[in-house]
PQR file of N, CA, C, O and H, with PARSE charges and radii, in Angstrom:
ATOM      1  N   MET A   1      -8.762 -56.410-134.400 -0.4000 1.5000
ATOM      2  CA  MET A   1      -9.939 -56.081-134.099 -0.0000 2.0000
ATOM      3  C   MET A   1     -10.680 -56.282-133.136  0.5500 1.7000
ATOM      4  O   MET A   1     -11.045 -57.451-133.269 -0.5500 1.4000
ATOM      5  N   ALA A   2     -11.178 -55.826-132.155 -0.4000 1.5000
ATOM      6  CA  ALA A   2     -11.816 -56.448-131.076 -0.0000 2.0000
ATOM      7  C   ALA A   2     -13.276 -56.808-130.989  0.5500 1.7000
ATOM      8  O   ALA A   2     -14.164 -56.013-131.300 -0.5500 1.4000
ATOM      9  H   ALA A   2     -10.882 -54.877-132.047  0.4000 1.0000
ATOM     10  N   THR A   3     -13.487 -57.982-130.573 -0.4000 1.5000
ATOM     11  CA  THR A   3     -15.196 -58.150-130.574 -0.0000 2.0000
ATOM     12  C   THR A   3     -15.901 -57.117-129.744  0.5500 1.7000
ATOM     13  O   THR A   3     -15.309 -56.508-128.853 -0.5500 1.4000
ATOM     14  H   THR A   3     -12.766 -58.628-130.321  0.4000 1.0000
ATOM     15  N   LYS A   4     -17.406 -56.880-130.090 -0.4000 1.5000
ATOM     16  CA  LYS A   4     -18.078 -56.164-129.493 -0.0000 2.0000
ATOM     17  C   LYS A   4     -19.177 -57.511-128.829  0.5500 1.7000
ATOM     18  O   LYS A   4     -19.726 -58.558-129.171 -0.5500 1.4000
ATOM     19  H   LYS A   4     -17.887 -57.375-130.813  0.4000 1.0000
ATOM     20  N   ARG A   5     -18.993 -56.541-127.601 -0.4000 1.5000
ATOM     21  CA  ARG A   5     -20.260 -57.488-126.502 -0.0000 2.0000
ATOM     22  C   ARG A   5     -21.856 -56.526-126.586  0.5500 1.7000
ATOM     23  O   ARG A   5     -22.178 -55.378-126.280 -0.5500 1.4000
ATOM     24  H   ARG A   5     -18.547 -55.690-127.324  0.4000 1.0000
ATOM     25  N   THR A   6     -22.689 -57.928-127.276 -0.4000 1.5000
ATOM     26  CA  THR A   6     -23.766 -57.105-127.183 -0.0000 2.0000
ATOM     27  C   THR A   6     -24.937 -58.355-125.862  0.5500 1.7000
ATOM     28  O   THR A   6     -25.092 -59.560-126.063 -0.5500 1.4000
ATOM     29  H   THR A   6     -22.428 -58.860-127.524  0.4000 1.0000
ATOM     30  N   THR A   7     -25.460 -57.687-124.828 -0.4000 1.5000
ATOM     31  CA  THR A   7     -26.314 -58.141-124.082 -0.0000 2.0000
ATOM     32  C   THR A   7     -27.625 -58.456-124.882  0.5500 1.7000
ATOM     33  O   THR A   7     -27.942 -57.890-125.929 -0.5500 1.4000
ATOM     34  H   THR A   7     -25.335 -56.708-124.665  0.4000 1.0000
ATOM     35  N   LYS A   8     -28.190 -59.229-124.383 -0.4000 1.5000
ATOM     36  CA  LYS A   8     -29.597 -60.035-124.943 -0.0000 2.0000
ATOM     37  C   LYS A   8     -30.989 -59.418-123.914  0.5500 1.7000
ATOM     38  O   LYS A   8     -30.874 -59.434-122.688 -0.5500 1.4000
ATOM     39  H   LYS A   8     -27.933 -59.689-123.533  0.4000 1.0000
ATOM     40  N   PRO A   9     -32.143 -58.945-124.525 -0.5600 1.5000
ATOM     41  CA  PRO A   9     -33.018 -58.317-123.792  0.2800 2.0000
ATOM     42  C   PRO A   9     -33.081 -59.471-123.046  0.5500 1.7000
ATOM     43  O   PRO A   9     -32.504 -60.513-123.357 -0.5500 1.4000
ATOM     44  N   PRO A  10     -33.981 -59.266-121.766 -0.5600 1.5000
ATOM     45  CA  PRO A  10     -34.416 -60.533-120.628  0.2800 2.0000
ATOM     46  C   PRO A  10     -35.778 -60.880-121.163  0.5500 1.7000
ATOM     47  O   PRO A  10     -36.513 -60.104-121.774 -0.5500 1.4000
ATOM     48  N   LYS A  11     -36.044 -62.199-120.849 -0.4000 1.5000
ATOM     49  CA  LYS A  11     -37.278 -62.715-121.947 -0.0000 2.0000
ATOM     50  C   LYS A  11     -38.472 -62.208-120.956  0.5500 1.7000
ATOM     51  O   LYS A  11     -38.295 -61.918-119.772 -0.5500 1.4000
ATOM     52  H   LYS A  11     -35.447 -62.829-120.353  0.4000 1.0000
ATOM     53  N   ALA A  12     -39.501 -62.163-121.528 -0.4000 1.5000
ATOM     54  CA  ALA A  12     -40.875 -61.885-120.891 -0.0000 2.0000
ATOM     55  C   ALA A  12     -41.381 -63.567-120.309  0.5500 1.7000
ATOM     56  O   ALA A  12     -41.215 -64.615-120.933 -0.5500 1.4000
ATOM     57  H   ALA A  12     -39.644 -62.399-122.489  0.4000 1.0000
ATOM     58  N   PRO A  13     -41.796 -63.462-119.429 -0.5600 1.5000
ATOM     59  CA  PRO A  13     -42.405 -64.606-118.804  0.2800 2.0000
ATOM     60  C   PRO A  13     -43.683 -65.088-119.527  0.5500 1.7000
ATOM     61  O   PRO A  13     -44.656 -64.342-119.633 -0.5500 1.4000
ATOM     62  N   ALA A  14     -43.667 -66.487-120.080 -0.4000 1.5000
ATOM     63  CA  ALA A  14     -44.898 -66.380-120.565 -0.0000 2.0000
ATOM     64  C   ALA A  14     -46.226 -66.776-119.980  0.5500 1.7000
ATOM     65  O   ALA A  14     -46.381 -67.352-118.903 -0.5500 1.4000
ATOM     66  H   ALA A  14     -42.876 -67.093-119.994  0.4000 1.0000
ATOM     67  N   PRO A  15     -47.228 -66.373-120.875 -0.5600 1.5000
ATOM     68  CA  PRO A  15     -48.477 -65.888-119.839  0.2800 2.0000
ATOM     69  C   PRO A  15     -49.216 -67.071-119.643  0.5500 1.7000
ATOM     70  O   PRO A  15     -49.429 -67.872-120.553 -0.5500 1.4000
ATOM     71  N   PRO A  16     -49.698 -67.236-118.238 -0.5600 1.5000
ATOM     72  CA  PRO A  16     -50.369 -68.598-117.477  0.2800 2.0000
ATOM     73  C   PRO A  16     -51.186 -69.010-118.647  0.5500 1.7000
ATOM     74  O   PRO A  16     -51.532 -68.256-119.556 -0.5500 1.4000
ATOM     75  N   GLU A  17     -51.435 -70.146-118.552 -0.4000 1.5000
ATOM     76  CA  GLU A  17     -52.469 -70.960-119.742 -0.0000 2.0000
ATOM     77  C   GLU A  17     -54.136 -71.046-118.961  0.5500 1.7000
ATOM     78  O   GLU A  17     -54.433 -71.580-117.893 -0.5500 1.4000
ATOM     79  H   GLU A  17     -51.153 -70.758-117.813  0.4000 1.0000
ATOM     80  N   PRO A  18     -55.083 -70.260-120.008 -0.5600 1.5000
ATOM     81  CA  PRO A  18     -55.933 -70.493-119.126  0.2800 2.0000
ATOM     82  C   PRO A  18     -56.418 -72.514-118.833  0.5500 1.7000
ATOM     83  O   PRO A  18     -56.026 -73.659-119.058 -0.5500 1.4000
ATOM     84  N   SER A  19     -57.512 -71.712-118.195 -0.4000 1.5000
ATOM     85  CA  SER A  19     -58.063 -72.730-117.134 -0.0000 2.0000
ATOM     86  C   SER A  19     -59.522 -73.029-118.180  0.5500 1.7000
ATOM     87  O   SER A  19     -60.034 -72.156-118.880 -0.5500 1.4000
ATOM     88  H   SER A  19     -57.831 -70.781-118.013  0.4000 1.0000
ATOM     89  N   ILE A  20     -60.058 -74.594-118.068 -0.4000 1.5000
ATOM     90  CA  ILE A  20     -61.159 -74.874-118.711 -0.0000 2.0000
ATOM     91  C   ILE A  20     -62.466 -74.928-117.820  0.5500 1.7000
ATOM     92  O   ILE A  20     -62.485 -75.107-116.602 -0.5500 1.4000
ATOM     93  H   ILE A  20     -59.642 -75.304-117.500  0.4000 1.0000
ATOM     94  N   CYS A  21     -63.540 -74.742-118.642 -0.4000 1.5000
ATOM     95  CA  CYS A  21     -64.321 -74.330-118.115 -0.0000 2.0000
ATOM     96  C   CYS A  21     -65.072 -75.518-117.316  0.5500 1.7000
ATOM     97  O   CYS A  21     -63.951 -75.976-117.533 -0.5500 1.4000
ATOM     98  H   CYS A  21     -63.524 -74.597-119.632  0.4000 1.0000
ATOM     99  N   SER A  22     -65.733 -76.362-116.700 -0.4000 1.5000
ATOM    100  CA  SER A  22     -66.206 -77.259-115.652 -0.0000 2.0000
ATOM    101  C   SER A  22     -66.777 -77.417-116.605  0.5500 1.7000
ATOM    102  O   SER A  22     -66.259 -77.963-117.579 -0.5500 1.4000
ATOM    103  H   SER A  22     -66.644 -75.990-116.524  0.4000 1.0000
ATOM    104  N   PRO A  23     -68.511 -76.803-116.585 -0.5600 1.5000
ATOM    105  CA  PRO A  23     -69.740 -76.944-117.470  0.2800 2.0000
ATOM    106  C   PRO A  23     -69.565 -78.228-118.428  0.5500 1.7000
ATOM    107  O   PRO A  23     -69.839 -79.426-118.354 -0.5500 1.4000
ATOM    108  N   CYS A  24     -69.022 -77.442-119.278 -0.4000 1.5000
ATOM    109  CA  CYS A  24     -69.048 -78.162-120.534 -0.0000 2.0000
ATOM    110  C   CYS A  24     -67.360 -78.677-120.894  0.5500 1.7000
ATOM    111  O   CYS A  24     -67.157 -78.974-122.071 -0.5500 1.4000
ATOM    112  H   CYS A  24     -68.800 -76.469-119.338  0.4000 1.0000
ATOM    113  N   ASP A  25     -66.375 -78.765-120.084 -0.4000 1.5000
ATOM    114  CA  ASP A  25     -64.969 -79.251-120.547 -0.0000 2.0000
ATOM    115  C   ASP A  25     -64.146 -78.493-121.208  0.5500 1.7000
ATOM    116  O   ASP A  25     -63.015 -78.977-121.253 -0.5500 1.4000
ATOM    117  H   ASP A  25     -66.540 -78.524-119.128  0.4000 1.0000
ATOM    118  N   GLY A  26     -64.262 -77.525-121.723 -0.4000 1.5000
ATOM    119  CA  GLY A  26     -63.898 -76.242-122.882 -0.0000 2.0000
ATOM    120  C   GLY A  26     -64.433 -76.491-123.870  0.5500 1.7000
ATOM    121  O   GLY A  26     -63.966 -75.793-124.770 -0.5500 1.4000
ATOM    122  H   GLY A  26     -65.181 -77.132-121.686  0.4000 1.0000
ATOM    123  N   SER A  27     -65.884 -77.721-124.509 -0.4000 1.5000
ATOM    124  CA  SER A  27     -66.205 -77.471-125.490 -0.0000 2.0000
ATOM    125  C   SER A  27     -66.963 -75.860-126.042  0.5500 1.7000
ATOM    126  O   SER A  27     -67.325 -75.380-127.116 -0.5500 1.4000
ATOM    127  H   SER A  27     -66.264 -78.288-123.778  0.4000 1.0000
ATOM    128  N   GLY A  28     -66.939 -75.562-125.040 -0.4000 1.5000
ATOM    129  CA  GLY A  28     -68.278 -74.401-124.925 -0.0000 2.0000
ATOM    130  C   GLY A  28     -69.940 -74.793-125.682  0.5500 1.7000
ATOM    131  O   GLY A  28     -70.886 -74.105-126.065 -0.5500 1.4000
ATOM    132  H   GLY A  28     -66.646 -75.952-124.167  0.4000 1.0000
ATOM    133  N   MET A  29     -69.627 -76.350-125.623 -0.4000 1.5000
ATOM    134  CA  MET A  29     -70.971 -76.691-125.703 -0.0000 2.0000
ATOM    135  C   MET A  29     -71.982 -77.773-124.610  0.5500 1.7000
ATOM    136  O   MET A  29     -71.632 -78.931-124.387 -0.5500 1.4000
ATOM    137  H   MET A  29     -68.858 -76.909-125.311  0.4000 1.0000
ATOM    138  N   VAL A  30     -73.147 -77.212-124.060 -0.4000 1.5000
ATOM    139  CA  VAL A  30     -73.678 -78.188-123.311 -0.0000 2.0000
ATOM    140  C   VAL A  30     -74.934 -78.663-123.491  0.5500 1.7000
ATOM    141  O   VAL A  30     -75.855 -77.890-123.755 -0.5500 1.4000
ATOM    142  H   VAL A  30     -73.432 -76.271-124.242  0.4000 1.0000
ATOM    143  N   ALA A  31     -75.139 -80.144-123.355 -0.4000 1.5000
ATOM    144  CA  ALA A  31     -76.429 -80.762-123.430 -0.0000 2.0000
ATOM    145  C   ALA A  31     -77.518 -79.977-123.111  0.5500 1.7000
ATOM    146  O   ALA A  31     -77.227 -78.945-122.507 -0.5500 1.4000
ATOM    147  H   ALA A  31     -74.390 -80.772-123.140  0.4000 1.0000
ATOM    148  N   ALA A  32     -79.105 -80.231-123.425 -0.4000 1.5000
ATOM    149  CA  ALA A  32     -80.197 -79.260-122.266 -0.0000 2.0000
ATOM    150  C   ALA A  32     -81.125 -80.325-122.791  0.5500 1.7000
ATOM    151  O   ALA A  32     -80.827 -80.420-123.982 -0.5500 1.4000
ATOM    152  H   ALA A  32     -79.340 -81.070-123.916  0.4000 1.0000
ATOM    153  N   THR A  33     -82.170 -81.242-122.503 -0.4000 1.5000
ATOM    154  CA  THR A  33     -82.995 -81.869-121.927 -0.0000 2.0000
ATOM    155  C   THR A  33     -84.055 -81.823-122.500  0.5500 1.7000
ATOM    156  O   THR A  33     -84.860 -81.754-121.571 -0.5500 1.4000
ATOM    157  H   THR A  33     -82.412 -81.165-121.536  0.4000 1.0000
ATOM    158  N   VAL A  34     -84.699 -81.814-123.569 -0.4000 1.5000
ATOM    159  CA  VAL A  34     -86.046 -81.747-124.613 -0.0000 2.0000
ATOM    160  C   VAL A  34     -86.986 -82.805-123.943  0.5500 1.7000
ATOM    161  O   VAL A  34     -86.856 -84.026-124.035 -0.5500 1.4000
ATOM    162  H   VAL A  34     -84.045 -81.871-124.323  0.4000 1.0000
ATOM    163  N   ARG A  35     -88.156 -81.989-123.110 -0.4000 1.5000
ATOM    164  CA  ARG A  35     -89.001 -82.342-122.708 -0.0000 2.0000
ATOM    165  C   ARG A  35     -89.984 -81.590-123.609  0.5500 1.7000
ATOM    166  O   ARG A  35     -89.775 -80.464-124.061 -0.5500 1.4000
ATOM    167  H   ARG A  35     -88.262 -80.998-123.035  0.4000 1.0000
ATOM    168  N   VAL A  36     -91.730 -82.772-123.949 -0.4000 1.5000
ATOM    169  CA  VAL A  36     -92.289 -82.556-124.313 -0.0000 2.0000
ATOM    170  C   VAL A  36     -93.691 -83.079-123.599  0.5500 1.7000
ATOM    171  O   VAL A  36     -93.588 -83.928-122.714 -0.5500 1.4000
ATOM    172  H   VAL A  36     -91.899 -83.687-123.582  0.4000 1.0000
ATOM    173  N   GLY A  37     -95.382 -82.435-124.084 -0.4000 1.5000
ATOM    174  CA  GLY A  37     -96.405 -83.366-123.818 -0.0000 2.0000
ATOM    175  C   GLY A  37     -96.937 -82.496-122.442  0.5500 1.7000
ATOM    176  O   GLY A  37     -96.593 -81.464-121.867 -0.5500 1.4000
ATOM    177  H   GLY A  37     -95.465 -81.745-124.803  0.4000 1.0000
ATOM    178  N   ARG A  38     -97.489 -83.048-122.352 -0.4000 1.5000
ATOM    179  CA  ARG A  38     -98.331 -82.884-120.660 -0.0000 2.0000
ATOM    180  C   ARG A  38     -97.679 -83.128-119.426  0.5500 1.7000
ATOM    181  O   ARG A  38     -97.748 -82.762-118.253 -0.5500 1.4000
ATOM    182  H   ARG A  38     -97.769 -83.887-122.820  0.4000 1.0000
ATOM    183  N   LYS A  39     -97.152 -83.735-119.999 -0.4000 1.5000
ATOM    184  CA  LYS A  39     -96.592 -84.720-118.429 -0.0000 2.0000
ATOM    185  C   LYS A  39     -94.993 -84.465-118.160  0.5500 1.7000
ATOM    186  O   LYS A  39     -94.262 -84.801-117.229 -0.5500 1.4000
ATOM    187  H   LYS A  39     -97.096 -84.033-120.952  0.4000 1.0000
ATOM    188  N   ARG A  40     -94.719 -83.597-119.583 -0.4000 1.5000
ATOM    189  CA  ARG A  40     -93.183 -82.928-119.785 -0.0000 2.0000
ATOM    190  C   ARG A  40     -92.673 -84.304-119.742  0.5500 1.7000
ATOM    191  O   ARG A  40     -92.509 -84.680-118.582 -0.5500 1.4000
ATOM    192  H   ARG A  40     -95.314 -83.324-120.339  0.4000 1.0000
ATOM    193  N   ARG A  41     -92.485 -84.845-120.294 -0.4000 1.5000
ATOM    194  CA  ARG A  41     -92.033 -86.036-120.486 -0.0000 2.0000
ATOM    195  C   ARG A  41     -90.146 -86.314-121.631  0.5500 1.7000
ATOM    196  O   ARG A  41     -90.297 -86.457-122.845 -0.5500 1.4000
ATOM    197  H   ARG A  41     -92.618 -84.540-121.237  0.4000 1.0000
ATOM    198  N   PRO A  42     -89.361 -86.332-121.330 -0.5600 1.5000
ATOM    199  CA  PRO A  42     -87.865 -86.360-122.014  0.2800 2.0000
ATOM    200  C   PRO A  42     -87.758 -87.180-123.003  0.5500 1.7000
ATOM    201  O   PRO A  42     -87.888 -88.405-123.000 -0.5500 1.4000
ATOM    202  N   VAL A  43     -87.483 -86.373-123.976 -0.4000 1.5000
ATOM    203  CA  VAL A  43     -87.263 -86.968-125.429 -0.0000 2.0000
ATOM    204  C   VAL A  43     -86.289 -87.652-126.055  0.5500 1.7000
ATOM    205  O   VAL A  43     -86.204 -88.731-126.643 -0.5500 1.4000
ATOM    206  H   VAL A  43     -87.378 -85.378-123.979  0.4000 1.0000
ATOM    207  N   GLY A  44     -85.222 -86.319-125.652 -0.4000 1.5000
ATOM    208  CA  GLY A  44     -83.896 -86.600-125.521 -0.0000 2.0000
ATOM    209  C   GLY A  44     -82.900 -84.685-125.774  0.5500 1.7000
ATOM    210  O   GLY A  44     -83.452 -83.586-125.726 -0.5500 1.4000
ATOM    211  H   GLY A  44     -85.291 -85.443-125.175  0.4000 1.0000
ATOM    212  N   GLN A  45     -81.511 -84.948-126.001 -0.4000 1.5000
ATOM    213  CA  GLN A  45     -80.948 -83.847-125.953 -0.0000 2.0000
ATOM    214  C   GLN A  45     -80.404 -82.971-127.143  0.5500 1.7000
ATOM    215  O   GLN A  45     -79.874 -83.264-128.215 -0.5500 1.4000
ATOM    216  H   GLN A  45     -81.063 -85.841-126.039  0.4000 1.0000
ATOM    217  N   GLN A  46     -80.712 -81.884-126.591 -0.4000 1.5000
ATOM    218  CA  GLN A  46     -79.584 -80.857-128.065 -0.0000 2.0000
ATOM    219  C   GLN A  46     -78.575 -79.869-127.305  0.5500 1.7000
ATOM    220  O   GLN A  46     -78.657 -79.141-126.316 -0.5500 1.4000
ATOM    221  H   GLN A  46     -81.142 -81.646-125.720  0.4000 1.0000
ATOM    222  N   ASP A  47     -77.970 -80.066-127.877 -0.4000 1.5000
ATOM    223  CA  ASP A  47     -76.667 -78.771-127.815 -0.0000 2.0000
ATOM    224  C   ASP A  47     -77.501 -77.343-127.653  0.5500 1.7000
ATOM    225  O   ASP A  47     -78.457 -76.896-128.288 -0.5500 1.4000
ATOM    226  H   ASP A  47     -77.903 -80.657-128.681  0.4000 1.0000
ATOM    227  N   GLY A  48     -76.684 -76.780-126.456 -0.4000 1.5000
ATOM    228  CA  GLY A  48     -77.043 -75.367-125.823 -0.0000 2.0000
ATOM    229  C   GLY A  48     -75.245 -74.759-125.944  0.5500 1.7000
ATOM    230  O   GLY A  48     -74.163 -75.345-125.979 -0.5500 1.4000
ATOM    231  H   GLY A  48     -75.908 -77.143-125.940  0.4000 1.0000
ATOM    232  N   LEU A  49     -75.598 -73.535-125.973 -0.4000 1.5000
ATOM    233  CA  LEU A  49     -74.135 -72.664-125.246 -0.0000 2.0000
ATOM    234  C   LEU A  49     -73.515 -72.787-124.122  0.5500 1.7000
ATOM    235  O   LEU A  49     -74.182 -71.788-123.856 -0.5500 1.4000
ATOM    236  H   LEU A  49     -76.477 -73.059-125.944  0.4000 1.0000
ATOM    237  N   CYS A  50     -73.054 -72.952-123.411 -0.4000 1.5000
ATOM    238  CA  CYS A  50     -72.876 -73.271-122.352 -0.0000 2.0000
ATOM    239  C   CYS A  50     -72.512 -71.425-122.110  0.5500 1.7000
ATOM    240  O   CYS A  50     -71.757 -70.627-122.665 -0.5500 1.4000
ATOM    241  H   CYS A  50     -72.512 -73.764-123.627  0.4000 1.0000
ATOM    242  N   LEU A  51     -73.784 -71.324-120.675 -0.4000 1.5000
ATOM    243  CA  LEU A  51     -74.008 -70.177-120.303 -0.0000 2.0000
ATOM    244  C   LEU A  51     -72.927 -69.397-118.945  0.5500 1.7000
ATOM    245  O   LEU A  51     -73.031 -68.295-118.407 -0.5500 1.4000
ATOM    246  H   LEU A  51     -74.398 -71.972-120.224  0.4000 1.0000
ATOM    247  N   ASN A  52     -71.955 -70.483-118.737 -0.4000 1.5000
ATOM    248  CA  ASN A  52     -70.692 -69.867-117.785 -0.0000 2.0000
ATOM    249  C   ASN A  52     -69.392 -69.112-118.447  0.5500 1.7000
ATOM    250  O   ASN A  52     -68.730 -68.104-118.200 -0.5500 1.4000
ATOM    251  H   ASN A  52     -71.871 -71.379-119.173  0.4000 1.0000
ATOM    252  N   CYS A  53     -69.398 -70.079-119.348 -0.4000 1.5000
ATOM    253  CA  CYS A  53     -68.241 -69.227-119.677 -0.0000 2.0000
ATOM    254  C   CYS A  53     -68.645 -68.639-121.750  0.5500 1.7000
ATOM    255  O   CYS A  53     -67.764 -68.667-122.609 -0.5500 1.4000
ATOM    256  H   CYS A  53     -69.936 -70.898-119.548  0.4000 1.0000
ATOM    257  N   LEU A  54     -69.758 -68.301-121.962 -0.4000 1.5000
ATOM    258  CA  LEU A  54     -70.235 -67.664-123.147 -0.0000 2.0000
ATOM    259  C   LEU A  54     -69.724 -68.761-124.426  0.5500 1.7000
ATOM    260  O   LEU A  54     -69.568 -68.227-125.524 -0.5500 1.4000
ATOM    261  H   LEU A  54     -70.474 -68.279-121.264  0.4000 1.0000
ATOM    262  N   GLY A  55     -69.537 -69.816-124.358 -0.4000 1.5000
ATOM    263  CA  GLY A  55     -68.853 -70.061-125.894 -0.0000 2.0000
ATOM    264  C   GLY A  55     -67.592 -70.386-125.854  0.5500 1.7000
ATOM    265  O   GLY A  55     -67.167 -71.195-126.679 -0.5500 1.4000
ATOM    266  H   GLY A  55     -69.664 -70.250-123.466  0.4000 1.0000
ATOM    267  N   SER A  56     -66.600 -69.729-124.730 -0.4000 1.5000
ATOM    268  CA  SER A  56     -64.820 -69.708-125.160 -0.0000 2.0000
ATOM    269  C   SER A  56     -64.209 -71.197-124.323  0.5500 1.7000
ATOM    270  O   SER A  56     -63.091 -71.706-124.404 -0.5500 1.4000
ATOM    271  H   SER A  56     -66.945 -69.071-124.059  0.4000 1.0000
ATOM    272  N   GLY A  57     -64.959 -71.468-123.822 -0.4000 1.5000
ATOM    273  CA  GLY A  57     -64.424 -72.689-123.214 -0.0000 2.0000
ATOM    274  C   GLY A  57     -63.263 -72.887-121.956  0.5500 1.7000
ATOM    275  O   GLY A  57     -62.933 -73.894-121.329 -0.5500 1.4000
ATOM    276  H   GLY A  57     -65.867 -71.054-123.756  0.4000 1.0000
ATOM    277  N   THR A  58     -62.740 -71.282-121.872 -0.4000 1.5000
ATOM    278  CA  THR A  58     -62.063 -70.759-120.692 -0.0000 2.0000
ATOM    279  C   THR A  58     -62.855 -70.803-119.318  0.5500 1.7000
ATOM    280  O   THR A  58     -64.065 -70.667-119.497 -0.5500 1.4000
ATOM    281  H   THR A  58     -63.008 -70.464-122.381  0.4000 1.0000
ATOM    282  N   SER A  59     -62.528 -70.939-118.155 -0.4000 1.5000
ATOM    283  CA  SER A  59     -63.227 -70.756-117.212 -0.0000 2.0000
ATOM    284  C   SER A  59     -62.899 -69.065-116.739  0.5500 1.7000
ATOM    285  O   SER A  59     -61.814 -68.493-116.635 -0.5500 1.4000
ATOM    286  H   SER A  59     -61.545 -71.050-118.009  0.4000 1.0000
ATOM    287  N   PRO A  60     -64.032 -68.649-116.554 -0.5600 1.5000
ATOM    288  CA  PRO A  60     -64.238 -66.863-116.385  0.2800 2.0000
ATOM    289  C   PRO A  60     -63.418 -66.570-115.076  0.5500 1.7000
ATOM    290  O   PRO A  60     -63.150 -65.394-114.831 -0.5500 1.4000
ATOM    291  N   ASP A  61     -62.822 -67.987-113.849 -0.4000 1.5000
ATOM    292  CA  ASP A  61     -63.237 -67.237-112.756 -0.0000 2.0000
ATOM    293  C   ASP A  61     -61.585 -66.941-112.826  0.5500 1.7000
ATOM    294  O   ASP A  61     -61.117 -66.512-111.772 -0.5500 1.4000
ATOM    295  H   ASP A  61     -63.040 -68.943-114.048  0.4000 1.0000
ATOM    296  N   ALA A  62     -60.601 -67.126-113.991 -0.4000 1.5000
ATOM    297  CA  ALA A  62     -59.192 -67.458-113.955 -0.0000 2.0000
ATOM    298  C   ALA A  62     -58.471 -66.091-114.155  0.5500 1.7000
ATOM    299  O   ALA A  62     -57.241 -66.038-114.173 -0.5500 1.4000
ATOM    300  H   ALA A  62     -60.981 -67.475-114.847  0.4000 1.0000
TER
END
C-alpha cells in the first residue's frame, strides 16, 4: 500500500507583542499628589487611572 502524502498548512506569523505604556510602566495606575489647605501643601498621594492608556497598560501608539 502506498503512503499518503499530506502537506501541512503554513504557520501564521505570531502577533506583535504590545508595548508597555511609559507613564504607568504597564500597571494602568499612576500616583497623583493630594494637596490640602489654603496654601495647597502636599500631604500624600493617591492612585488614579492612567489617562494615556486608560488603565490597559499598553501603549496606545503601538
